[in-house]
FILOGU-464368 format. One record per residue: x, y, z of N, C-alpha, C in turn; residue number from 1. Coordinates in pm, whole numbers. Layout:
BEGIN
GUTI     n_u     n_v     n_w    ca_u    ca_v    ca_w     c_u     c_v     c_w  seq
GUTI       X       Y       Z       X       Y       Z       X       Y       Z  NUM
...
***
This chain:
BEGIN
GUTI     n_u     n_v     n_w    ca_u    ca_v    ca_w     c_u     c_v     c_w  seq
GUTI    1252   -4374     735    1180   -4272     686    1136   -4158     800    1
GUTI    1174   -4036     754    1166   -3930     843    1013   -3882     834    2
GUTI     950   -3867     957     808   -3812     972     818   -3656     975    3
GUTI     731   -3606     895     725   -3447     909     598   -3410     926    4
GUTI     567   -3307     967     441   -3247     998     392   -3202     875    5
GUTI     256   -3167     864     186   -3153     725     252   -3045     640    6
GUTI     313   -2927     732     352   -2830     660     467   -2807     744    7
GUTI     601   -2793     676     743   -2763     715     791   -2680     624    8
GUTI     837   -2563     672     900   -2451     599    1046   -2425     660    9
GUTI    1167   -2442     591    1302   -2419     648    1379   -2315     576   10
GUTI    1383   -2194     597    1473   -2102     528    1432   -2049     380   11
GUTI    1304   -2048     384    1264   -2051     245    1268   -1888     198   12
GUTI    1330   -1879      67    1364   -1753     -10    1276   -1765    -127   13
GUTI    1211   -1660    -158    1143   -1655    -306    1181   -1493    -347   14
GUTI    1258   -1491    -468    1298   -1368    -523    1218   -1337    -649   15
GUTI    1170   -1220    -684    1112   -1152    -795    1199   -1047    -839   16
GUTI    1282   -1088    -919    1387    -991    -966    1503    -948    -867   17
GUTI    1498    -831    -806    1555    -781    -675    1484    -791    -553   18
GUTI    1370    -821    -575    1259    -805    -463    1256    -941    -396   19
GUTI    1300    -946    -278    1285   -1070    -185    1137   -1079    -118   20
GUTI    1049   -1155    -194     914   -1154    -151     897   -1248      -3   21
GUTI     981   -1348     -23     988   -1427     101    1129   -1418     125   22
GUTI    1168   -1410     272    1322   -1384     297    1347   -1471     424   23
GUTI    1403   -1595     407    1444   -1673     511    1339   -1721     601   24
GUTI    1231   -1760     556    1087   -1785     649    1100   -1921     692   25
GUTI    1067   -1956     836    1056   -2078     866     933   -2086     946   26
GUTI     853   -2206     917     710   -2215     952     710   -2377     988   27
GUTI     617   -2414    1084     583   -2565    1105     462   -2572    1172   28
GUTI     347   -2640    1089     217   -2671    1115     181   -2795    1129   29
GUTI     110   -2835    1263      96   -2969    1297     -24   -3019    1224   30
GUTI     -42   -3160    1271    -140   -3217    1202    -287   -3170    1274   31
GUTI    -388   -3128    1186    -514   -3104    1224    -527   -2952    1283   32
GUTI    -429   -2858    1291    -417   -2739    1344    -474   -2626    1246   33
GUTI    -510   -2507    1295    -530   -2406    1209    -425   -2280    1222   34
GUTI    -352   -2248    1163    -245   -2153    1167    -263   -2021    1084   35
GUTI    -276   -1911    1131    -291   -1818    1058    -160   -1730    1037   36
GUTI    -125   -1693     913     -37   -1589     883     -92   -1449     883   37
GUTI     -24   -1390     963    -101   -1246     969      15   -1138     932   38
GUTI     -38   -1041     863      85    -947     808      -6    -840     707   39
GUTI      56    -737     703       5    -629     601      21    -661     462   40
GUTI     -44    -615     351      -4    -631     216     153    -624     170   41
GUTI     200    -705     103     342    -711      72     429    -770     170   42
GUTI     367    -837     282     441    -907     376     494   -1040     345   43
GUTI     447   -1095     240     491   -1205     178     403   -1332     188   44
GUTI     285   -1313     243     185   -1409     269     127   -1484     156   45
GUTI      73   -1409      42      36   -1475     -74     163   -1550    -142   46
GUTI     278   -1501    -151     388   -1545    -207     424   -1689    -131   47
GUTI     406   -1706      10     438   -1835      69     321   -1927      34   48
GUTI     199   -1897      12      97   -1995     -22     111   -2041    -180   49
GUTI     173   -1942    -258     202   -1997    -421     302   -2109    -417   50
GUTI     408   -2069    -322     526   -2168    -326     482   -2297    -261   51
GUTI     403   -2302    -134     361   -2429     -84     237   -2500    -177   52
GUTI     179   -2424    -233      90   -2506    -348     131   -2543    -461   53
GUTI     275   -2516    -497     335   -2562    -604     315   -2442    -712   54
GUTI     280   -2351    -687     239   -2241    -806     346   -2142    -829   55
GUTI     436   -2177    -733     604   -2088    -762     689   -2170    -704   56
GUTI     824   -2151    -779     923   -2247    -732    1002   -2155    -639   57
GUTI    1037   -2221    -533    1132   -2132    -437    1291   -2109    -483   58
GUTI    1334   -1991    -458    1463   -1958    -502    1557   -2024    -387   59
GUTI    1533   -2030    -280    1619   -2127    -174    1539   -2167     -61   60
GUTI    1617   -2257      10    1531   -2299     146    1454   -2438      84   61
GUTI    1382   -2487     194    1290   -2593     160    1156   -2597     203   62
GUTI    1069   -2655     147     921   -2676     190     867   -2805     165   63
GUTI     823   -2862     273     750   -2977     259     595   -2973     266   64
GUTI     524   -3038     189     371   -3015     241     330   -3164     227   65
GUTI     262   -3217     336     213   -3359     312     346   -3446     325   66
GUTI     427   -3422     371     575   -3503     366     654   -3505     258   67
GUTI     611   -3432     147     674   -3416       3     745   -3283      -8   68
GUTI     862   -3270     -92     919   -3146    -116     847   -3075    -222   69
GUTI     811   -2950    -198     726   -2899    -321     807   -2868    -434   70
GUTI     949   -2857    -438    1032   -2852    -546    1053   -2967    -620   71
GUTI    1060   -3081    -545    1110   -3206    -610     992   -3298    -642   72
GUTI     887   -3276    -589     773   -3359    -588     637   -3297    -602   73
GUTI     628   -3187    -686     512   -3102    -682     375   -3171    -728   74
GUTI     390   -3289    -804     273   -3344    -841     202   -3425    -704   75
GUTI     308   -3494    -630     249   -3567    -514     175   -3462    -412   76
GUTI     260   -3333    -403     187   -3237    -320      46   -3201    -354   77
GUTI      29   -3177    -493     -98   -3137    -530    -195   -3251    -524   78
GUTI    -155   -3370    -490    -265   -3473    -475    -328   -3480    -323   79
GUTI    -255   -3407    -242    -285   -3411     -97    -329   -3272     -46   80
GUTI    -363   -3171    -152    -399   -3009     -97    -513   -2961    -174   81
GUTI    -567   -2866     -84    -669   -2781    -157    -646   -2631    -135   82
GUTI    -673   -2543    -231    -621   -2413    -220    -757   -2330    -256   83
GUTI    -774   -2221    -175    -872   -2114    -210    -801   -1989    -203   84
GUTI    -795   -1918    -310    -716   -1786    -348    -802   -1676    -311   85
GUTI    -737   -1558    -345    -806   -1417    -295    -925   -1405    -364   86
GUTI    -917   -1445    -478   -1035   -1445    -583   -1091   -1552    -617   87
GUTI   -1228   -1548    -643   -1300   -1684    -689   -1248   -1738    -831   88
GUTI   -1234   -1888    -831   -1194   -1930    -958   -1303   -2016   -1010   89
GUTI   -1422   -1994    -997   -1554   -2057   -1038   -1581   -2011   -1174   90
GUTI   -1647   -2103   -1259   -1692   -2049   -1374   -1855   -2007   -1387   91
GUTI   -1835   -1860   -1404   -1968   -1779   -1385   -2097   -1855   -1491   92
GUTI   -2066   -1924   -1574   -2181   -1947   -1651   -2223   -2120   -1655   93
GUTI   -2135   -2153   -1535   -2187   -2300   -1499   -2257   -2288   -1374   94
GUTI   -2352   -2398   -1337   -2419   -2398   -1212   -2301   -2402   -1113   95
GUTI   -2354   -2407    -983   -2278   -2457    -848   -2257   -2603    -899   96
GUTI   -2361   -2677    -914   -2335   -2812    -902   -2244   -2859   -1010   97
GUTI   -2249   -2796   -1160   -2164   -2796   -1252   -2004   -2775   -1217   98
GUTI   -1994   -2669   -1152   -1846   -2625   -1098   -1789   -2727   -1040   99
GUTI   -1883   -2783    -936   -1795   -2889    -825   -1783   -3030    -930  100
GUTI   -1869   -3073    -987   -1870   -3194   -1082   -1758   -3180   -1164  101
GUTI   -1716   -3053   -1230   -1617   -3019   -1320   -1484   -3049   -1247  102
GUTI   -1452   -2993   -1110   -1340   -2993   -1044   -1320   -3138    -996  103
GUTI   -1424   -3229    -984   -1420   -3373    -941   -1347   -3457   -1055  104
GUTI   -1406   -3411   -1171   -1366   -3499   -1319   -1230   -3444   -1355  105
GUTI   -1176   -3319   -1314   -1054   -3280   -1365    -952   -3344   -1237  106
GUTI   -1003   -3375   -1135    -933   -3449   -1034    -917   -3585   -1057  107
GUTI    -989   -3637   -1157    -995   -3762   -1211   -1066   -3864   -1120  108
GUTI   -1155   -3800   -1042   -1280   -3883    -980   -1376   -3931   -1101  109
GUTI   -1448   -4062   -1067   -1530   -4119   -1177   -1650   -4013   -1173  110
GUTI   -1750   -4006   -1296   -1825   -3896   -1296   -1940   -3946   -1165  111
GUTI   -1952   -4067   -1141   -2054   -4103   -1069   -2019   -4026    -911  112
GUTI   -1885   -4070    -878   -1831   -4007    -747   -1840   -3861    -750  113
GUTI   -1796   -3791    -872   -1788   -3653    -858   -1915   -3585    -841  114
GUTI   -2033   -3650    -902   -2157   -3607    -880   -2202   -3602    -710  115
GUTI   -2165   -3741    -677   -2234   -3750    -530   -2126   -3650    -449  116
GUTI   -1992   -3631    -478   -1938   -3532    -387   -1969   -3395    -385  117
GUTI   -2027   -3375    -535   -2074   -3231    -521   -2230   -3228    -454  118
GUTI   -2291   -3310    -450   -2393   -3288    -380   -2380   -3281    -228  119
GUTI   -2305   -3370    -169   -2264   -3374     -36   -2190   -3221       6  120
GUTI   -2124   -3173     -42   -2052   -3040     -28   -2175   -2897     -60  121
GUTI   -2263   -2923    -173   -2375   -2828    -180   -2453   -2830     -59  122
GUTI   -2466   -2944      12   -2550   -2961     119   -2473   -2905     263  123
GUTI   -2352   -2956     239   -2253   -2894     374   -2255   -2739     369  124
GUTI   -2235   -2677     271   -2206   -2547     255   -2360   -2460     210  125
GUTI   -2465   -2521     257   -2596   -2479     240   -2616   -2394     111  126
GUTI   -2599   -2468      -6   -2602   -2398    -145   -2696   -2499    -212  127
GUTI   -2768   -2599    -157   -2862   -2679    -229   -2957   -2619    -326  128
GUTI   -3027   -2503    -251   -3126   -2433    -340   -3090   -2377    -446  129
GUTI   -2958   -2343    -472   -2922   -2246    -553   -2835   -2337    -638  130
GUTI   -2812   -2473    -618   -2726   -2550    -694   -2747   -2526    -837  131
GUTI   -2854   -2538    -899   -2871   -2540   -1035   -2890   -2417   -1097  132
GUTI   -2865   -2328   -1035   -2874   -2186   -1098   -2701   -2128   -1128  133
GUTI   -2689   -2060   -1246   -2559   -1998   -1300   -2491   -1924   -1184  134
GUTI   -2375   -1948   -1167   -2309   -1877   -1035   -2316   -1744   -1064  135
GUTI   -2323   -1682   -1177   -2330   -1533   -1211   -2436   -1498   -1134  136
GUTI   -2538   -1550   -1081   -2650   -1502    -998   -2610   -1509    -857  137
GUTI   -2485   -1575    -810   -2471   -1577    -660   -2431   -1459    -613  138
GUTI   -2449   -1441    -475   -2404   -1352    -421   -2245   -1352    -388  139
GUTI   -2186   -1246    -307   -2037   -1255    -292   -2017   -1368    -204  140
GUTI   -2065   -1374     -89   -2079   -1506       8   -2112   -1615     -50  141
GUTI   -2210   -1632    -143   -2246   -1770    -185   -2106   -1806    -286  142
GUTI   -2056   -1708    -369   -1925   -1749    -428   -1816   -1804    -362  143
GUTI   -1803   -1726    -246   -1694   -1765    -159   -1712   -1907    -106  144
GUTI   -1827   -1932     -67   -1856   -2065     -34   -1825   -2184    -144  145
GUTI   -1900   -2138    -225   -1858   -2249    -351   -1701   -2267    -381  146
GUTI   -1628   -2155    -364   -1514   -2164    -400   -1427   -2250    -308  147
GUTI   -1470   -2210    -191   -1421   -2321     -57   -1444   -2467    -101  148
GUTI   -1596   -2475    -140   -1630   -2624    -143   -1544   -2700    -259  149
GUTI   -1510   -2608    -374   -1442   -2675    -496   -1315   -2726    -444  150
GUTI   -1254   -2631    -318   -1140   -2697    -286   -1100   -2801    -202  151
GUTI   -1235   -2866    -152   -1261   -2965     -56   -1312   -3070    -148  152
GUTI   -1337   -3083    -287   -1398   -3190    -346   -1283   -3320    -335  153
GUTI   -1189   -3307    -330   -1091   -3444    -327   -1055   -3485    -179  154
GUTI   -1117   -3399     -83   -1106   -3426      51    -933   -3414      98  155
GUTI    -900   -3284      83    -751   -3300      90    -723   -3285     245  156
GUTI    -575   -3345     254    -514   -3341     401    -482   -3196     450  157
GUTI    -437   -3129     357    -399   -2986     380    -474   -2880     303  158
GUTI    -517   -2758     352    -601   -2679     282    -546   -2545     321  159
GUTI    -501   -2461     189    -461   -2349     203    -537   -2225     170  160
GUTI    -590   -2147     241    -702   -2013     222    -631   -1914     260  161
GUTI    -605   -1853     133    -523   -1693     116    -634   -1603     114  162
GUTI    -649   -1533     247    -732   -1436     257    -857   -1452     202  163
GUTI    -923   -1567     290   -1064   -1639     215   -1207   -1536     241  164
GUTI   -1181   -1424     346   -1288   -1356     349   -1301   -1210     319  165
GUTI   -1193   -1187     227   -1165   -1054     176   -1281   -1024      90  166
GUTI   -1348    -884     110   -1468    -857      30   -1587    -913      68  167
GUTI   -1610   -1005     157   -1738   -1037     240   -1774    -928     341  168
GUTI   -1929    -920     327   -1975    -841     431   -1980    -895     552  169
GUTI   -2010    -836     681   -1989    -890     810   -2060   -1047     830  170
GUTI   -2173   -1048     780   -2252   -1174     795   -2174   -1277     724  171
GUTI   -2140   -1264     599   -2070   -1341     550   -1954   -1404     603  172
GUTI   -1877   -1317     653   -1770   -1320     707   -1757   -1420     828  173
GUTI   -1871   -1386     904   -1904   -1483    1043   -1912   -1632     977  174
GUTI   -1992   -1639     874   -2035   -1768     831   -1931   -1848     772  175
GUTI   -1835   -1784     716   -1692   -1825     677   -1608   -1868     776  176
GUTI   -1602   -1815     887   -1549   -1844     992   -1587   -1964    1045  177
GUTI   -1720   -2003    1074   -1786   -2144    1112   -1712   -2231    1026  178
GUTI   -1736   -2228     898   -1697   -2321     816   -1568   -2365     848  179
GUTI   -1484   -2253     840   -1328   -2284     877   -1298   -2360     985  180
GUTI   -1379   -2308    1101   -1357   -2375    1234   -1410   -2532    1214  181
GUTI   -1517   -2554    1150   -1570   -2684    1116   -1481   -2762    1077  182
GUTI   -1394   -2738     948   -1292   -2808     876   -1180   -2855     991  183
GUTI   -1142   -2754    1074   -1019   -2768    1142   -1060   -2856    1255  184
GUTI   -1199   -2892    1298   -1255   -2983    1403   -1256   -3116    1328  185
GUTI   -1290   -3143    1203   -1272   -3260    1138   -1127   -3299    1100  186
GUTI   -1039   -3259    1131    -912   -3308    1124    -813   -3243    1000  187
GUTI    -878   -3148     915    -789   -3085     810    -716   -2984     880  188
GUTI    -565   -2995     810    -480   -2908     840    -493   -2778     770  189
GUTI    -508   -2663     842    -537   -2536     749    -435   -2425     769  190
GUTI    -385   -2371     660    -297   -2267     679    -362   -2144     611  191
GUTI    -403   -2028     704    -469   -1925     656    -393   -1802     655  192
GUTI    -388   -1718     541    -322   -1598     548    -448   -1494     550  193
GUTI    -425   -1404     643    -507   -1280     668    -436   -1152     683  194
GUTI    -527   -1053     667    -473    -891     695    -588    -861     810  195
GUTI    -655    -942     847    -763    -925     939    -726    -952    1084  196
GUTI    -711    -872    1169    -639    -916    1299    -776   -1005    1378  197
GUTI    -880    -968    1376    -992   -1023    1442   -1010   -1191    1390  198
GUTI    -997   -1171    1264    -992   -1334    1200    -885   -1417    1248  199
GUTI    -754   -1381    1256    -671   -1460    1320    -703   -1478    1473  200
GUTI    -757   -1382    1528    -776   -1402    1679    -888   -1510    1698  201
GUTI    -992   -1496    1625   -1090   -1596    1617   -1058   -1752    1580  202
GUTI   -1002   -1779    1482    -964   -1890    1397    -849   -1970    1443  203
GUTI    -752   -1903    1463    -608   -1985    1467    -572   -2042    1590  204
GUTI    -529   -2157    1599    -464   -2236    1705    -333   -2142    1748  205
GUTI    -270   -2130    1635    -137   -2046    1664    -106   -1951    1537  206
GUTI     -45   -1845    1557     -41   -1714    1470     111   -1700    1435  207
GUTI     152   -1708    1308     252   -1645    1266     261   -1486    1208  208
GUTI     308   -1397    1277     324   -1266    1255     433   -1243    1139  209
GUTI     384   -1212    1013     517   -1196     909     491   -1059     884  210
GUTI     633    -995     859     678    -862     808     791    -875     706  211
GUTI     795    -818     600     908    -807     499     955    -954     459  212
GUTI     858   -1019     432     907   -1198     432     951   -1255     524  213
GUTI     962   -1221     658    1014   -1308     760     907   -1333     876  214
GUTI     919   -1441     941     831   -1469    1064     917   -1392    1168  215
GUTI     850   -1280    1232     889   -1202    1316     826   -1237    1454  216
GUTI     735   -1314    1468     651   -1356    1609     573   -1504    1574  217
GUTI     578   -1561    1687     492   -1694    1657     441   -1731    1793  218
GUTI     298   -1795    1802     263   -1813    1932      99   -1817    1917  219
GUTI      47   -1851    2016    -116   -1847    2036    -127   -1696    2046  220
GUTI    -254   -1672    2016    -309   -1524    2045    -292   -1474    2178  221
GUTI    -299   -1544    2279    -259   -1516    2412    -129   -1504    2463  222
GUTI     -24   -1556    2388     108   -1569    2412     155   -1446    2341  223
GUTI     116   -1412    2240     147   -1297    2153     122   -1166    2220  224
GUTI      -9   -1171    2292     -16   -1062    2360      52   -1029    2487  225
GUTI      64   -1158    2535     157   -1142    2678     298   -1070    2646  226
GUTI     355   -1089    2513     483   -1024    2476     456    -894    2475  227
GUTI     352    -829    2474     337    -692    2443     335    -628    2588  228
GUTI     284    -674    2696     283    -634    2826     136    -658    2864  229
GUTI     111    -639    3000      -7    -656    3086    -101    -555    3041  230
GUTI     -66    -414    2983    -192    -306    2985    -151    -248    2855  231
GUTI    -280    -164    2805    -258     -99    2694    -329      30    2725  232
GUTI    -285     138    2714    -336     285    2754    -381     351    2624  233
GUTI    -485     411    2642    -504     508    2528    -568     649    2575  234
GUTI    -509     740    2526    -509     871    2538    -572     946    2430  235
GUTI    -680    1016    2431    -749    1104    2332    -748    1236    2368  236
GUTI    -688    1318    2267    -642    1464    2306    -735    1546    2217  237
GUTI    -750    1677    2258    -834    1777    2170    -771    1791    2047  238
GUTI    -862    1851    1917    -811    1834    1803    -678    1937    1783  239
GUTI    -685    2053    1859    -554    2129    1837    -428    2077    1898  240
GUTI    -439    1988    1991    -314    1931    2057    -209    1891    1959  241
GUTI     -98    1899    2024      32    1874    1962      69    1717    1983  242
GUTI      26    1615    1919      11    1480    1906     157    1440    1935  243
GUTI     249    1477    1859     395    1434    1854     464    1454    1969  244
GUTI     415    1573    2050     486    1645    2161     446    1543    2278  245
GUTI     295    1521    2281     259    1426    2371     308    1272    2382  246
GUTI     339    1237    2229     382    1110    2253     535    1108    2296  247
GUTI     617    1223    2263     728    1232    2326     732    1212    2488  248
GUTI     635    1275    2528     646    1286    2681     626    1138    2750  249
GUTI     529    1072    2636     453     930    2700     584     823    2682  250
GUTI     684     833    2593     773     728    2560     856     700    2678  251
GUTI     876     788    2758     948     755    2882     885     645    2967  252
GUTI     753     623    2964     672     541    3063     627     412    2969  253
GUTI     604     393    2847     555     299    2751     669     183    2737  254
GUTI     638      61    2734     735     -57    2723     762     -69    2563  255
GUTI     713      -3    2499     721     -16    2351     674     103    2271  256
GUTI     661      99    2115     639     208    2042     509     282    2078  257
GUTI     496     413    2081     374     482    2100     294     508    1986  258
GUTI     180     460    1935     100     467    1816      35     601    1810  259
GUTI      47     686    1735     -25     814    1697    -145     798    1595  260
GUTI    -252     807    1620    -352     822    1526    -416     945    1489  261
GUTI    -367    1017    1408    -381    1181    1366    -554    1188    1334  262
GUTI    -615    1082    1279    -755    1093    1266    -864    1125    1373  263
GUTI    -813    1030    1479    -877    1004    1602    -815    1086    1724  264
GUTI    -714    1169    1687    -635    1221    1788    -599    1154    1930  265
GUTI    -558    1032    1893    -528     929    1989    -384     883    1988  266
GUTI    -357     871    2123    -219     794    2135    -235     662    2224  267
GUTI    -172     547    2155    -174     406    2204     -50     370    2263  268
GUTI     -44     309    2369      89     252    2415      78     149    2497  269
GUTI     194      49    2496     168     -62    2588     254     -39    2729  270
GUTI     204    -114    2853     284     -97    2958     296    -225    3020  271
GUTI     421    -231    3077     421    -362    3153     371    -373    3305  272
GUTI     354    -260    3360     274    -243    3483     156    -160    3507  273
GUTI      66    -185    3562     -45    -132    3567     -85     -41    3701  274
GUTI     -17     -67    3790     -31       2    3928     -16     146    3905  275
GUTI    -100     239    3931     -60     388    3945     -58     443    3811  276
GUTI     -74     367    3700     -40     407    3559    -116     522    3515  277
GUTI    -247     521    3523    -315     634    3479    -276     747    3570  278
GUTI    -259     751    3680    -229     873    3772     -78     928    3712  279
GUTI      -6     852    3676     149     873    3633     129     940    3508  280
GUTI      39     892    3387      25     939    3292     -35    1088    3289  281
GUTI    -126    1118    3370    -188    1233    3369    -102    1337    3442  282
GUTI     -42    1299    3532      67    1415    3594     168    1449    3480  283
GUTI     227    1359    3427     332    1361    3314     271    1466    3204  284
GUTI     161    1444    3153      99    1521    3060      66    1670    3106  285
GUTI      10    1670    3219     -32    1806    3299     101    1879    3323  286
GUTI     225    1827    3368     339    1902    3356     389    1946    3214  287
GUTI     364    1889    3128     382    1912    2998     290    2023    2919  288
GUTI     193    2038    2999     103    2139    2945      10    2091    2820  289
GUTI      -7    1957    2847    -114    1883    2741    -245    1852    2813  290
GUTI    -341    1906    2751    -471    1869    2794    -520    1767    2722  291
GUTI    -614    1673    2827    -660    1510    2791    -789    1526    2781  292
GUTI    -861    1465    2654    -993    1474    2658   -1055    1329    2727  293
GUTI    -968    1210    2698   -1001    1079    2767    -898    1025    2781  294
GUTI    -905     904    2855    -799     830    2902    -859     702    2927  295
GUTI    -802     576    2880    -871     438    2915    -767     330    2917  296
GUTI    -787     242    2990    -712     118    2983    -757      13    2950  297
GUTI    -700     -79    2879    -759    -215    2845    -651    -335    2813  298
GUTI    -701    -430    2781    -588    -556    2762    -554    -553    2624  299
GUTI    -406    -601    2581    -363    -598    2466    -441    -672    2370  300
GUTI    -439    -637    2236    -515    -694    2130    -382    -722    2009  301
GUTI    -435    -780    1918    -330    -850    1813    -282    -714    1768  302
GUTI    -329    -614    1739    -293    -498    1656    -185    -429    1763  303
GUTI    -182    -447    1882     -81    -419    1978      36    -495    1943  304
GUTI      25    -600    1934     138    -688    1903     204    -644    1768  305
GUTI     124    -642    1684     220    -603    1570     287    -456    1570  306
GUTI     212    -374    1651     247    -225    1644     366    -240    1734  307
GUTI     396    -327    1842     510    -360    1915     621    -408    1846  308
GUTI     575    -498    1738     681    -573    1681     740    -464    1559  309
GUTI     658    -409    1477     680    -336    1375     695    -176    1362  310
GUTI     631    -137    1446     625     -11    1470     525      59    1383  311
GUTI     427     -30    1325     318       3    1257     196     -71    1245  312
GUTI      86     -37    1245     -57    -121    1275     -78    -206    1139  313
GUTI    -110    -315    1163    -132    -402    1057    -234    -381     968  314
GUTI    -352    -340    1010    -466    -319     958    -459    -180     875  315
GUTI    -399     -84     969    -380      45     847    -302      24     739  316
GUTI    -177     -36     775    -108     -91     649    -164    -141     552  317
GUTI    -241    -249     586    -311    -315     485    -393    -245     416  318
GUTI    -469    -150     486    -567     -69     416    -496      42     307  319
GUTI    -370      83     343    -296     153     261    -250      92     139  320
***
C-alpha cells in the first residue's frame, strides 16, 4: 500500500472551455500542517479547492485527499474532509444549534450524537449565548464562525478553507486566525486559500504562491522572503515627479522589478546588498535630476515576493 500525504496534487489541470483555470499544478501538504495558497483573483485558488473537495472533476493530472483519488473515489474523499467556502452556507431561518444538528444528521450521525457535537462546537466557537437565535440575527463574524463550525461537525482529517476571512472586520479576522491556529495545533491538516498577504504570513507553515493556475514559488514565509533579497528600498517622490523616469534609473541597481505606486508617488524595489545602498540611490537620482521626498529601507514582505515573481502586487491585483 502506498502511503500518501493528506493532500497530494500532481500535474493538475482544470479547463472551463478554453480557459485553463488550473494549469499543471503540483502541491503536497503533510499531516497536521497549515498550507496557504496565495494569489490574486483568477489565479486558480478556488478552482483548486473545488477539485480537491470533489465539487469539480479534474481535466487532467491527479489529486489525492486523505489517500483517495478525488476522481475515482469522491465518496471516500467526502467522508474525510470539511470545507468552508467564500460565502457562508448556513440556513438563516434556523438557529445556530439547529444548523449544526442538521449538518450532523445529514452526515449520518445519530440525532443524539449530532446534538452533543453541536453543543460542543457552539461552546468552542463562543456561540453558546446565541445558539438558539435565528442566524439571520448573527453578525458577519458570528456567521463565519458558525460556517467553520459546520465544516467540523464530523471532525474531518482535512479541512479546506477558501478565503475564510473575506468580508470580516479586523477584530473578527484576528479571531478567525486564532481558531485556525488552534485547529492546526490539534492535528487537522488545513489548506487555506487567501488573497491577504498578512493572513498567509500569520497562519501558514508553508506557502504556495499561485499565478495563472500554476505554483510559481513554494516555501516558508522566511524562505520566500529570502528569495527576494536582503533589503527592500522605498523612495517617495514629489507629486510632479516623473515616476517612470525615476524607475528607469533605479532598474540598474535593483535585483528585481521596480514597483511603481502612482497614488502614493512611491517606488519600491528589492536589493541583494545593503552596504552603501541609500547613498548609491540618492547619488543616482540626483544625477538624473530627480528630487526625493523620502527614502527608507526595510526587510522584505510577502508582497515583495509576489512582485518579484510576477511583476505585480498580489493585493492590488486582488482589489482590482
